[in-house]
C-alpha positions in Angstrom: 53.0 11.4 -50.9 49.7 12.6 -52.2 49.2 16.1 -51.2 52.7 17.2 -50.7 53.4 20.7 -50.8 57.1 21.8 -51.6 58.3 25.5 -51.8 61.1 26.5 -54.1 64.4 28.0 -52.4 65.1 31.4 -54.0 68.5 31.2 -52.7 69.3 27.9 -54.5 70.0 27.7 -58.4 67.0 26.4 -60.2 68.8 23.5 -61.4 69.5 22.1 -57.9 65.8 22.1 -57.1 64.6 18.8 -57.9 62.2 16.1 -56.5 63.3 12.4 -56.3 60.8 10.4 -57.7 61.0 6.6 -56.6 58.7 3.5 -57.5 58.6 0.1 -55.7 58.7 -2.2 -58.8 60.5 -5.2 -60.0 64.0 -4.5 -61.3 63.3 -6.3 -64.4 60.3 -4.0 -65.3 60.7 -0.6 -66.6 58.7 2.2 -65.0 57.4 5.0 -67.2 57.2 8.4 -65.3 54.7 11.2 -66.4 54.2 14.7 -64.9 50.8 16.3 -65.8 50.4 13.7 -68.6 53.8 14.3 -70.2 56.5 11.9 -70.2 59.5 12.8 -68.1 61.4 9.5 -68.2 61.6 5.9 -68.1 63.7 4.0 -65.0 65.1 0.6 -64.9 66.5 -1.4 -62.0 66.4 1.4 -59.4 63.4 3.3 -60.4 64.6 6.6 -59.4 64.3 9.7 -61.4 64.8 13.5 -60.6 62.2 15.9 -61.6 63.0 19.7 -61.9 60.4 21.5 -59.6 58.0 23.7 -61.3 55.6 26.0 -59.7 51.9 24.8 -59.7 49.8 21.7 -59.0 51.2 18.6 -60.6 50.1 15.0 -61.2 52.8 12.4 -61.0 52.3 8.9 -62.4 54.4 5.8 -62.5 53.3 3.0 -64.6 55.1 -0.5 -64.6 55.6 -1.5 -68.1 53.4 0.1 -70.8 50.0 -1.0 -69.3 51.1 -2.4 -66.0 49.8 -1.2 -62.5 49.8 2.6 -62.2 50.3 4.8 -59.1 49.6 8.6 -59.0 50.3 11.4 -56.6 49.2 15.1 -56.6 51.6 17.7 -55.4 51.9 21.6 -55.2 55.0 23.4 -55.8 55.1 27.1 -54.4 57.6 29.9 -54.9 58.9 30.9 -51.5 57.0 34.4 -51.7 53.6 32.7 -52.7 51.2 32.2 -49.9 50.3 28.5 -49.4 
């Protein structure tokens, strides 16, 4: 959801701190995923992708096909000792 704030847990390995990105799109259409303008993957059928949390503010975008409908959401990832 737009405006979500997540906090990384220092007691967990970094590789286990991921966010599931999901899109409602036809199974036949690929979904392109971008975080901060950089491609992080393409999904087909289930449209679920796991993204490794990185501190900071991020823009997540999902586009159906190459030039189809697009949805975006802004999130913030904090370190556990960082004030929110």
